[in-house]
C-alpha positions as CSV (number, residue, x, y, z in Angstrom):
1,M,29.9,58.0,-25.4
2,D,27.7,61.1,-25.5
3,F,27.1,63.1,-22.3
4,L,23.5,62.0,-22.4
5,T,23.4,58.4,-21.2
6,I,21.3,56.1,-23.3
7,T,18.4,54.8,-21.2
8,M,16.2,53.1,-23.8
9,T,15.4,49.5,-22.9
10,T,14.0,46.8,-25.2
11,D,10.6,47.0,-23.6
12,M,10.6,50.8,-23.8
13,M,11.5,50.6,-27.5
14,K,8.6,48.2,-28.1
15,T,6.2,50.5,-26.3
16,T,7.5,53.5,-28.1
17,L,7.1,51.7,-31.5
18,K,3.5,51.0,-30.8
19,T,2.9,54.6,-29.7
20,A,4.7,56.0,-32.7
21,I,2.6,53.9,-35.1
22,L,-0.5,55.5,-33.7
23,A,1.0,58.9,-33.4
24,C,2.1,59.0,-37.0
25,M,-1.4,58.2,-38.3
26,I,-2.7,61.7,-37.3
27,A,0.0,64.1,-36.2
28,M,-0.6,67.6,-34.9
29,P,1.2,69.7,-32.3
30,M,0.2,70.2,-28.7
31,I,-0.1,73.8,-27.8
32,G,0.4,75.2,-24.4
33,N,-1.9,74.6,-21.5
34,A,-5.2,75.0,-23.4
35,Q,-5.1,71.6,-25.1
36,T,-5.7,68.6,-23.0
37,K,-5.2,65.9,-25.7
38,T,-2.6,65.4,-28.4
39,T,-2.0,62.9,-31.2
40,M,1.8,63.0,-30.8
41,A,4.0,61.2,-28.3
42,T,6.5,64.2,-28.5
43,L,5.9,67.9,-27.8
44,Y,7.2,69.0,-31.2
45,K,6.2,67.6,-34.6
46,E,9.8,67.6,-35.7
47,F,13.1,67.3,-33.8
48,K,14.6,70.8,-33.3
49,P,17.7,72.6,-31.8
50,A,18.0,73.1,-28.1
51,T,20.5,74.6,-25.7
52,I,21.1,72.3,-22.8
53,E,22.6,73.4,-19.5
54,L,24.1,70.5,-17.6
55,T,24.3,69.9,-13.8
56,D,28.1,70.2,-14.0
57,G,27.9,73.8,-15.2
58,R,28.6,73.1,-18.9
59,T,26.2,74.3,-21.7
60,I,26.0,72.5,-25.0
61,R,23.9,72.8,-28.2
62,K,22.1,69.8,-29.8
63,S,20.6,70.1,-33.2
64,F,17.9,67.5,-33.1
65,T,16.0,67.1,-29.8
66,N,12.4,66.8,-28.6
67,V,10.4,66.3,-25.4
68,F,9.1,62.8,-24.9
69,L,5.6,63.2,-23.4
70,K,5.5,59.7,-22.0
71,N,7.5,60.9,-19.0
72,S,8.5,64.5,-19.9
73,S,12.1,63.6,-20.7
74,L,14.6,64.8,-23.3
75,L,15.0,62.9,-26.6
76,F,17.9,63.4,-29.0
77,L,18.9,61.9,-32.3
78,Q,22.2,60.1,-32.5
79,N,23.1,58.7,-35.9
80,L,19.9,56.7,-36.9
81,Y,18.7,56.2,-33.4
82,T,16.4,58.2,-31.1
83,M,17.9,58.2,-27.5
84,E,16.4,59.2,-24.2
85,A,18.7,61.3,-22.1
86,D,19.7,60.7,-18.5
87,M,17.8,63.5,-16.8
88,E,20.1,63.5,-13.8
89,T,22.8,65.2,-16.0
90,I,20.5,68.0,-17.2
91,K,19.5,71.2,-15.4
92,K,17.7,73.2,-18.1
93,V,16.7,72.9,-21.7
94,T,15.9,76.0,-23.9
95,Y,14.1,76.0,-27.2
96,D,13.2,78.9,-29.4
97,D,9.7,79.1,-27.9
98,R,10.1,78.0,-24.3
99,T,12.5,77.0,-21.5
100,F,12.3,73.8,-19.4
101,T,13.8,73.4,-15.9
102,V,14.4,69.8,-14.8
103,V,12.3,69.2,-11.7
104,N,12.2,65.7,-10.2
105,K,14.0,64.3,-13.3
106,Q,11.3,65.8,-15.6
107,L,11.2,68.7,-18.0
108,A,9.0,71.3,-16.3
109,T,7.7,74.7,-17.4
110,L,7.7,77.7,-15.0
111,V,4.1,78.8,-14.5
112,D,4.6,81.7,-12.1
113,S,6.5,82.9,-9.1
114,V,5.7,84.9,-6.0
115,G,8.9,86.2,-4.4
116,E,11.2,83.2,-4.1
117,N,8.3,80.7,-4.3
118,I,7.7,79.1,-7.7
119,I,5.2,76.9,-9.5
120,Y,6.3,74.4,-12.2
121,R,4.1,72.3,-14.4
122,V,5.0,69.0,-16.0
123,D,2.9,67.8,-19.0
124,Y,2.9,64.1,-19.8
125,L,0.6,61.5,-21.5
126,D,-1.9,59.6,-19.5
127,L,-1.1,56.2,-21.1
128,E,-3.4,54.3,-18.8
129,A,-6.4,56.3,-19.8
130,F,-5.3,56.1,-23.5
131,N,-5.0,52.3,-23.3
132,A,-8.4,52.0,-21.7
133,Q,-9.8,54.3,-24.4
134,L,-8.4,52.1,-27.1
135,K,-9.9,49.0,-25.6
136,N,-13.3,50.7,-25.5
137,N,-13.1,51.8,-29.1
138,I,-11.0,49.3,-31.2
139,Q,-9.9,45.7,-31.4
140,I,-6.1,45.3,-31.8
141,T,-4.7,42.2,-33.5
142,D,-1.9,40.1,-31.8
143,L,1.1,42.3,-31.2
144,S,3.5,39.5,-30.7
145,I,4.5,39.2,-34.3
146,G,6.8,42.2,-35.0
147,D,4.9,44.3,-32.5
148,Q,2.8,45.7,-35.4
149,I,-0.8,46.9,-35.1
150,G,-3.1,45.5,-37.8
151,T,-4.3,48.6,-39.5
152,T,-7.5,46.9,-40.8
153,T,-8.7,46.8,-37.2
154,I,-8.5,50.5,-36.6
155,D,-11.4,52.8,-37.6
156,L,-10.0,56.4,-38.0
157,S,-13.4,57.9,-38.6
158,N,-13.3,59.5,-35.2
159,E,-10.0,61.2,-34.6
160,E,-10.9,62.1,-31.0
161,D,-10.7,58.4,-30.1
162,Y,-6.9,58.3,-30.9
163,K,-5.7,61.4,-29.0
164,F,-3.6,60.9,-25.9
165,P,-5.0,62.5,-22.8
166,V,-2.4,64.9,-21.3
167,I,-2.0,65.2,-17.5
168,H,-0.7,68.4,-15.9
169,K,1.3,67.7,-12.7
170,Y,2.5,70.6,-10.6
171,Y,5.4,71.2,-8.3
172,M,5.9,74.1,-5.9
173,V,9.2,75.5,-4.5
174,Y,8.0,76.8,-1.2
175,N,10.4,78.2,1.4
176,H,13.3,76.8,-0.7
177,E,11.8,73.3,-0.6
178,L,10.4,71.3,-3.5
179,I,6.8,70.1,-2.8
180,T,4.5,68.0,-5.0
181,V,1.3,70.1,-5.4
182,H,-1.2,68.0,-3.5
183,E,-3.5,69.1,-0.7
184,R,-1.9,66.8,1.9
185,E,1.7,67.5,0.9
186,I,1.3,71.3,1.0
187,W,-0.6,71.2,4.3
188,R,2.2,69.3,6.0
189,K,4.8,71.9,4.9
190,L,2.8,75.0,5.8
191,P,3.3,77.0,9.0
192,K,0.2,77.2,11.1
193,S,-0.2,80.9,10.2
194,K,-0.8,80.1,6.5
195,R,-3.3,77.2,6.9
196,R,-6.4,79.4,7.1
197,M,-5.4,81.1,3.8
198,F,-4.7,77.7,2.3
199,K,-8.2,76.4,3.2
200,T,-9.8,79.6,1.9
201,A,-7.9,79.3,-1.5
202,I,-8.8,75.7,-2.2
203,T,-12.5,76.1,-1.4
204,M,-12.9,79.1,-3.7
205,P,-15.5,78.5,-6.5
206,G,-13.8,77.2,-9.6
207,F,-10.6,76.0,-7.9
208,S,-9.0,73.1,-9.6
209,W,-5.8,71.2,-8.8
210,T,-5.3,70.8,-12.6
211,K,-5.4,74.5,-13.7
212,D,-2.6,76.9,-13.8
213,E,-4.6,79.9,-12.6
214,S,-5.9,78.0,-9.5
215,I,-2.4,76.8,-8.5
216,V,-1.0,80.3,-8.9
217,A,-3.8,81.8,-6.8
218,L,-3.1,79.2,-4.1
219,L,0.6,80.1,-4.2
220,K,-0.2,83.8,-3.8
221,A,-2.5,83.0,-0.9
222,I,0.1,81.2,1.1
223,T,2.9,83.6,0.3
224,L,1.1,86.6,1.9
225,E,2.6,88.2,5.0
226,E,2.4,86.0,8.1
227,S,-1.1,86.0,9.6
228,T,-1.5,87.4,13.2
229,D,-4.8,85.6,13.5
230,P,-4.8,83.7,16.9
231,K,-7.3,81.3,15.4
232,A,-4.9,79.9,12.9
233,E,-5.5,76.1,12.9
234,D,-3.1,73.3,13.8
C-alpha cells in the first residue's frame, strides 16, 4: 500500500470521467491568478514530478503527480490508475514552479505574509456554475449507458462555453489561528482595537473578497500596531 491512501470512489470516478471527456476536448493550462476559467480539471496539462513533505516528517519524491482542481487535492499515477491522495498525510507539495501548503486538507498557495500573519489561496473549479452553464448551452444525451457524452450534441463553436469557472478561496493565519477569509469570521477573531481598520479596509474603493491584492491590503491593515483610539468599536 502506498503512503497516499486511495480515496477514489465509484461515484467520483464517474464524475471524473465526465469531466475528463470535456477537458480533453480543448486543453490549455491555467496560469496563476489572472485567469478565472480553465478547460482542464487539473492544474498541469501533464503529470509532473513533485517533492512531497509528509505530516510525519518524511519527504518523498513522486514522478507523476498533478493538482486536481475539483477540490484542490493531490493526484498521482500508480500503475495504470490515477489516484487521489489522502490530504491528511501531506504537509507540503513542491513543483518546479510553485509550492503548495496543505491548508484545511487543500493545496494552497502562499499569497503574502505580514510578520507571522499569512494569506493562503486555494483555487478550485466551480462545478455548480459549470453544470448550470452546460444546461444553458447544450443538450446532453442519456449518461446512464457507459457514462459517455454524445459528442453529436455538443457544439464546440464557442470555446468559452466549455471552460470551468475557477473560484479563489482564501485562508488567513492570524495570531497563529487559521481563519476562513470571510467578513463575519475575521470580525469575530479581531481584537476591538483592530476593528476600525478592518472596516476601513473593506470599504475602500475596489476592494474585493476574491482578489489577492485586496486580501493582502486587509491583512496589512489589521496587522498594524495596536490602535490607541478610544472609539474602537465592539
